[in-house]
Backbone as CSV, one residue per row, in Angstrom:
resi,resn,N_x,N_y,N_z,CA_x,CA_y,CA_z,C_x,C_y,C_z
1,MET,10.055,33.313,34.765,9.254,32.362,35.488,10.016,31.058,35.684
2,ASN,10.160,30.614,36.888,10.836,29.357,37.190,9.803,28.215,37.130
3,CYS,10.333,27.021,36.858,9.427,25.891,36.859,9.116,25.493,38.282
4,PRO,7.920,25.075,38.590,7.562,24.631,39.924,8.302,23.328,40.262
5,THR,8.643,23.137,41.479,9.267,21.894,41.894,8.207,20.952,42.387
6,THR,8.579,19.719,42.525,7.659,18.692,42.981,8.347,17.874,44.060
7,ALA,7.562,17.254,44.893,8.169,16.396,45.908,8.819,15.233,45.279
8,ASN,9.831,14.685,45.904,10.528,13.471,45.399,9.499,12.352,45.332
9,GLN,9.362,11.772,44.141,8.347,10.736,43.956,9.003,9.346,43.882
10,SER,10.171,9.203,44.410,10.914,7.978,44.303,10.405,6.906,45.257
11,SER,10.434,5.720,44.785,10.158,4.592,45.675,11.475,4.060,46.214
12,ALA,12.599,4.594,45.724,13.909,4.215,46.192,14.186,4.890,47.535
13,PRO,14.983,4.268,48.384,15.341,4.908,49.642,16.060,6.227,49.403
14,GLU,15.913,7.142,50.369,16.545,8.455,50.249,18.016,8.275,49.994
15,GLY,18.583,9.063,49.077,20.002,8.948,48.757,20.288,7.887,47.701
16,ASP,19.277,7.171,47.263,19.489,6.099,46.302,18.609,6.353,45.071
17,SER,18.642,7.569,44.600,17.827,7.969,43.447,18.484,7.465,42.145
18,LEU,17.805,6.649,41.410,18.367,6.042,40.193,18.779,7.078,39.179
19,LEU,17.882,8.036,38.896,18.222,9.012,37.835,19.251,10.052,38.280
20,SER,19.122,10.561,39.492,20.004,11.640,39.915,21.455,11.242,39.990
21,ARG,21.751,9.956,40.092,23.153,9.482,40.110,23.821,9.698,38.780
22,PHE,23.058,9.864,37.703,23.658,9.838,36.367,23.493,11.104,35.578
23,VAL,22.819,12.132,36.121,22.688,13.397,35.429,23.476,14.457,36.240
24,ALA,24.162,15.333,35.504,24.948,16.409,36.112,24.511,17.745,35.541
25,PRO,24.658,18.829,36.289,24.215,20.142,35.801,24.789,20.544,34.456
26,GLU,26.033,20.123,34.206,26.649,20.525,32.910,26.088,19.760,31.737
27,ARG,25.232,18.772,32.002,24.593,17.986,30.934,23.106,18.370,30.788
28,VAL,22.749,19.573,31.239,21.415,20.042,31.135,21.420,21.391,30.365
29,ALA,20.504,21.544,29.425,20.411,22.776,28.634,18.955,23.139,28.377
30,VAL,18.706,24.409,28.468,17.308,24.916,28.138,17.385,25.953,27.053
31,ASN,16.235,26.169,26.423,16.130,27.147,25.319,17.067,26.838,24.163
32,VAL,17.247,25.538,23.905,18.135,25.089,22.827,17.363,25.227,21.509
33,GLN,18.051,25.777,20.528,17.436,25.952,19.210,18.119,25.011,18.219
34,VAL,17.332,24.160,17.585,17.818,23.232,16.564,16.813,23.261,15.409
35,SER,17.274,22.886,14.233,16.403,22.980,13.043,15.958,21.627,12.540
36,SER,16.479,20.541,13.098,16.146,19.199,12.579,16.380,18.145,13.648
37,LYS,15.812,17.000,13.391,16.033,15.831,14.273,17.493,15.485,14.325
38,LYS,18.165,15.503,13.176,19.600,15.173,13.131,20.388,16.173,13.998
39,ARG,20.095,17.436,13.896,20.793,18.436,14.689,20.534,18.251,16.160
40,LEU,19.296,17.843,16.507,18.975,17.589,17.929,19.787,16.413,18.449
41,LEU,19.887,15.337,17.668,20.706,14.172,18.092,22.182,14.584,18.244
42,GLU,22.644,15.506,17.404,24.020,16.013,17.537,24.200,16.797,18.835
43,GLU,23.187,17.547,19.210,23.235,18.295,20.478,23.230,17.313,21.675
44,VAL,22.406,16.265,21.588,22.398,15.243,22.645,23.768,14.594,22.742
45,ALA,24.342,14.237,21.597,25.693,13.610,21.558,26.721,14.544,22.156
46,ASP,26.640,15.842,21.860,27.547,16.828,22.419,27.486,16.831,23.943
47,LEU,26.263,16.923,24.496,26.119,16.941,25.940,26.572,15.669,26.598
48,LEU,26.220,14.543,26.010,26.605,13.247,26.617,28.110,13.037,26.603
49,SER,28.795,13.513,25.588,30.220,13.237,25.457,31.142,14.344,25.922
50,SER,30.650,15.571,26.077,31.525,16.710,26.281,32.282,16.701,27.617
51,TYR,31.778,16.031,28.616,32.450,16.028,29.914,32.986,14.617,30.232
52,SER,33.116,13.803,29.190,33.674,12.465,29.368,34.796,12.288,28.342
53,PRO,36.031,12.452,28.760,37.175,12.412,27.805,37.269,11.104,27.022
54,ASP,36.706,10.024,27.535,36.803,8.741,26.866,35.721,8.570,25.791
55,LEU,34.768,9.486,25.707,33.678,9.352,24.729,33.915,10.253,23.540
56,ASP,33.793,9.667,22.367,33.930,10.415,21.119,32.531,10.871,20.697
57,ARG,32.370,12.166,20.454,31.067,12.732,20.082,30.469,12.075,18.865
58,ASP,31.296,11.820,17.838,30.790,11.233,16.609,30.326,9.797,16.812
59,THR,31.015,9.087,17.687,30.587,7.707,17.997,29.266,7.707,18.740
60,VAL,29.133,8.627,19.672,27.857,8.740,20.429,26.742,9.115,19.474
61,PHE,26.951,10.081,18.585,25.926,10.454,17.627,25.539,9.241,16.758
62,GLN,26.520,8.486,16.307,26.265,7.315,15.464,25.408,6.281,16.229
63,ILE,25.695,6.064,17.479,24.910,5.115,18.285,23.441,5.615,18.448
64,LEU,23.296,6.894,18.762,21.963,7.452,18.916,21.198,7.405,17.591
65,ASN,21.875,7.713,16.520,21.247,7.725,15.186,20.821,6.332,14.746
66,GLU,21.704,5.357,14.998,21.389,3.974,14.643,20.156,3.480,15.446
67,ARG,20.118,3.822,16.718,18.952,3.415,17.537,17.686,4.097,16.991
68,GLU,17.807,5.351,16.597,16.644,6.069,16.070,16.133,5.466,14.769
69,ARG,17.042,4.915,13.966,16.619,4.258,12.738,15.757,2.998,12.969
70,LEU,15.953,2.398,14.150,15.114,1.201,14.477,13.700,1.597,14.789
71,GLY,13.484,2.825,15.205,12.174,3.323,15.579,12.359,4.575,16.408
72,SER,11.484,5.515,16.267,11.624,6.765,16.986,11.599,6.564,18.488
73,THR,12.420,7.311,19.149,12.455,7.325,20.611,11.581,8.442,21.172
74,GLY,10.765,9.054,20.277,9.763,10.050,20.695,8.607,9.284,21.312
75,ILE,8.443,9.477,22.633,7.451,8.655,23.382,6.068,9.307,23.447
76,GLY,5.933,10.492,22.887,4.646,11.158,22.866,4.549,12.324,23.839
77,GLU,3.505,13.138,23.657,3.258,14.292,24.501,4.370,15.278,24.537
78,GLY,5.231,15.330,23.502,6.314,16.300,23.465,7.616,15.856,24.028
79,PHE,7.750,14.568,24.319,8.957,14.033,24.989,9.649,12.974,24.129
80,ALA,10.971,12.960,24.193,11.740,11.930,23.520,12.877,11.500,24.425
81,ILE,13.264,10.224,24.308,14.349,9.642,25.113,15.325,8.947,24.195
82,PRO,16.126,9.677,23.411,17.139,9.006,22.566,18.149,8.307,23.469
83,HIS,18.436,7.068,23.123,19.289,6.307,24.019,20.093,5.253,23.240
84,GLY,21.133,4.748,23.891,21.939,3.707,23.254,22.897,3.098,24.249
85,ARG,23.495,2.029,23.831,24.498,1.304,24.612,25.864,1.520,23.976
86,ILE,26.883,1.639,24.854,28.208,1.951,24.340,29.288,1.290,25.233
87,ASN,30.307,0.804,24.600,31.452,0.281,25.335,32.295,1.459,25.851
88,GLY,32.993,1.240,26.938,33.938,2.219,27.437,33.447,3.129,28.517
89,ILE,32.209,2.924,28.985,31.749,3.683,30.162,31.407,2.711,31.262
90,GLU,31.571,3.186,32.495,31.336,2.357,33.667,29.874,2.451,34.184
91,GLU,29.240,3.600,33.954,27.891,3.803,34.441,27.124,4.640,33.442
92,PRO,25.793,4.651,33.568,24.971,5.438,32.635,25.307,6.914,32.701
93,ILE,25.005,7.601,31.606,25.142,9.071,31.510,23.840,9.574,30.949
94,ILE,23.301,10.618,31.631,22.023,11.221,31.210,22.246,12.711,30.912
95,CYS,21.608,13.172,29.853,21.556,14.635,29.606,20.094,15.017,29.418
96,ALA,19.793,16.283,29.594,18.434,16.760,29.419,18.445,18.072,28.667
97,ILE,17.591,18.157,27.667,17.466,19.345,26.824,16.020,19.768,26.769
98,LEU,15.802,21.055,26.912,14.476,21.629,26.713,14.622,22.616,25.541
99,LEU,13.932,22.283,24.432,14.037,23.094,23.215,13.259,24.409,23.400
100,ASN,13.677,25.435,22.660,12.949,26.702,22.724,11.699,26.659,21.840
101,HIS,11.562,25.640,21.018,10.346,25.432,20.222,10.206,23.939,19.929
102,SER,9.012,23.524,19.664,8.775,22.094,19.354,9.351,21.723,18.000
103,LEU,9.772,20.453,17.898,10.468,19.974,16.715,9.876,18.624,16.304
104,ASP,9.633,18.450,15.002,9.195,17.159,14.497,10.205,16.091,14.799
105,PHE,9.783,14.954,15.389,10.689,13.932,15.804,10.167,12.519,15.453
106,ASP,9.126,12.455,14.630,8.526,11.187,14.274,8.041,10.385,15.503
107,SER,7.512,11.117,16.479,7.083,10.492,17.717,5.883,9.552,17.496
108,ILE,5.662,8.679,18.436,4.611,7.682,18.285,3.212,8.317,18.181
109,ASP,3.065,9.530,18.722,1.761,10.206,18.634,1.755,11.285,17.523
110,ASN,2.815,11.276,16.722,2.951,12.252,15.615,3.011,13.695,16.064
111,GLN,3.257,13.908,17.354,3.381,15.279,17.878,4.862,15.659,17.970
112,PRO,5.177,16.955,17.787,6.562,17.374,17.904,7.051,17.251,19.350
113,VAL,8.356,17.233,19.522,8.951,17.149,20.881,9.535,18.480,21.284
114,ARG,9.608,18.673,22.576,10.254,19.859,23.150,11.200,19.447,24.289
115,CYS,10.893,18.341,24.956,11.720,17.860,26.047,12.425,16.576,25.599
116,VAL,13.761,16.588,25.754,14.563,15.463,25.300,15.512,15.057,26.443
117,VAL,15.463,13.764,26.786,16.401,13.251,27.775,17.218,12.167,27.072
118,GLY,18.519,12.422,26.940,19.404,11.466,26.285,20.038,10.540,27.313
119,LEU,20.258,9.304,26.906,20.775,8.294,27.796,21.765,7.404,27.087
120,LEU,22.922,7.222,27.723,23.913,6.242,27.301,24.125,5.300,28.473
121,VAL,24.192,4.017,28.174,24.466,3.036,29.238,25.630,2.160,28.780
122,PRO,26.330,1.559,29.716,27.366,0.581,29.343,26.735,-0.541,28.494
123,ALA,27.500,-1.048,27.559,27.007,-2.042,26.610,26.341,-3.240,27.291
124,ASP,26.802,-3.617,28.485,26.272,-4.804,29.155,25.273,-4.488,30.267
125,ALA,24.802,-3.267,30.366,23.924,-2.853,31.452,22.467,-2.954,31.082
126,ASN,22.022,-4.107,30.647,20.654,-4.287,30.171,19.578,-3.910,31.196
127,GLN,19.717,-4.401,32.413,18.707,-4.155,33.441,18.642,-2.664,33.817
128,THR,19.805,-2.043,34.024,19.842,-0.616,34.345,19.234,0.216,33.236
129,HIS,19.589,-0.125,31.986,19.027,0.558,30.824,17.496,0.542,30.862
130,LEU,16.923,-0.617,31.052,15.457,-0.745,31.089,14.852,-0.028,32.275
131,GLN,15.525,-0.070,33.443,15.021,0.612,34.629,14.966,2.136,34.420
132,ILE,15.996,2.683,33.853,16.066,4.115,33.631,14.990,4.544,32.605
133,LEU,14.892,3.791,31.506,13.872,4.108,30.518,12.467,4.037,31.098
134,ALA,12.239,3.026,31.944,10.911,2.885,32.576,10.595,4.053,33.504
135,ARG,11.598,4.473,34.307,11.417,5.617,35.212,11.103,6.863,34.445
136,LEU,11.862,7.127,33.381,11.648,8.349,32.592,10.280,8.299,31.932
137,ALA,9.977,7.208,31.241,8.676,7.081,30.575,7.500,7.211,31.562
138,GLY,7.664,6.609,32.728,6.608,6.719,33.744,6.405,8.132,34.209
139,ALA,7.499,8.839,34.469,7.416,10.254,34.909,6.781,11.096,33.821
140,PHE,7.206,10.903,32.564,6.746,11.695,31.454,5.307,11.370,31.083
141,SER,4.738,10.327,31.590,3.349,9.991,31.314,2.402,10.781,32.197
142,LYS,2.929,11.462,33.219,2.089,12.207,34.143,1.925,13.651,33.698
143,PRO,0.686,14.067,33.476,0.433,15.445,32.971,1.060,16.516,33.854
144,GLU,1.027,16.353,35.174,1.563,17.379,36.052,3.094,17.512,35.931
145,VAL,3.770,16.405,35.661,5.198,16.438,35.485,5.527,17.096,34.126
146,ARG,4.827,16.685,33.092,5.031,17.311,31.770,4.844,18.839,31.823
147,LYS,3.796,19.293,32.527,3.537,20.726,32.666,4.690,21.428,33.375
148,LYS,5.151,20.892,34.467,6.245,21.529,35.231,7.521,21.587,34.383
149,ILE,7.812,20.545,33.614,8.989,20.574,32.778,8.855,21.646,31.714
150,MET,7.724,21.684,31.043,7.546,22.663,29.958,7.597,24.112,30.479
151,GLU,7.370,24.310,31.756,7.428,25.657,32.321,8.833,26.082,32.768
152,CYS,9.756,25.168,32.766,11.133,25.473,33.169,11.765,26.475,32.202
153,GLN,12.438,27.462,32.770,13.127,28.442,31.952,14.603,28.527,32.288
154,SER,15.015,27.912,33.357,16.450,27.963,33.695,17.010,26.559,33.768
155,LYS,18.273,26.454,33.465,18.994,25.199,33.500,18.954,24.592,34.934
156,ASP,19.114,25.419,35.931,19.118,24.945,37.309,17.759,24.366,37.710
157,ASP,16.691,25.018,37.322,15.347,24.507,37.628,15.078,23.193,36.914
158,TYR,15.477,23.128,35.655,15.297,21.905,34.884,16.109,20.759,35.480
159,PHE,17.339,21.054,35.842,18.176,20.033,36.498,17.501,19.523,37.791
160,ASP,17.041,20.461,38.623,16.400,20.085,39.869,15.184,19.218,39.639
161,LEU,14.387,19.582,38.664,13.171,18.815,38.347,13.493,17.409,37.841
162,ILE,14.475,17.290,36.956,14.880,15.968,36.450,15.347,15.093,37.604
163,ASN,16.065,15.668,38.573,16.531,14.916,39.705,15.421,14.447,40.641
164,GLN,14.271,15.100,40.538,13.142,14.730,41.393,12.210,13.726,40.730
165,LEU,12.530,13.325,39.525,11.587,12.447,38.808,11.469,11.064,39.450
166,ASP,12.524,10.603,40.093,12.395,9.225,40.635,12.500,9.187,42.112
């Protein structure tokens, strides 16, 4: 079963999609199996760093883990947005993971997560960081979007749906 697609809900002009500029198919994974929050953050770090030769996976993990210690990035309803700022990149990098089962993540609603979107932004990109987080949180607050994401079974469908979020 493929996930249903949705019309582009962006208020940005066509071709100027904020999220789609920063996510690539190789940074999307479905049916991922992890046993802990730490292991999930390691998977996010792997995806964010694996196609960027200038990024060290351990450094990315450390940044995500340090941010998580400040407070959970689990935003509720089964979704989490682990994120951080890092030197050495020119533009944001987004990855998307859909777990094969829900995982405890200390979310604000105490519910486990299944959908995870990781985000790295340049250290000085404060406005872009906040814009991306707001777009993701806004999209994930919509029941119909959450349902479509949870129904995705292929990497390609998940990638297409993430690209249509803004």
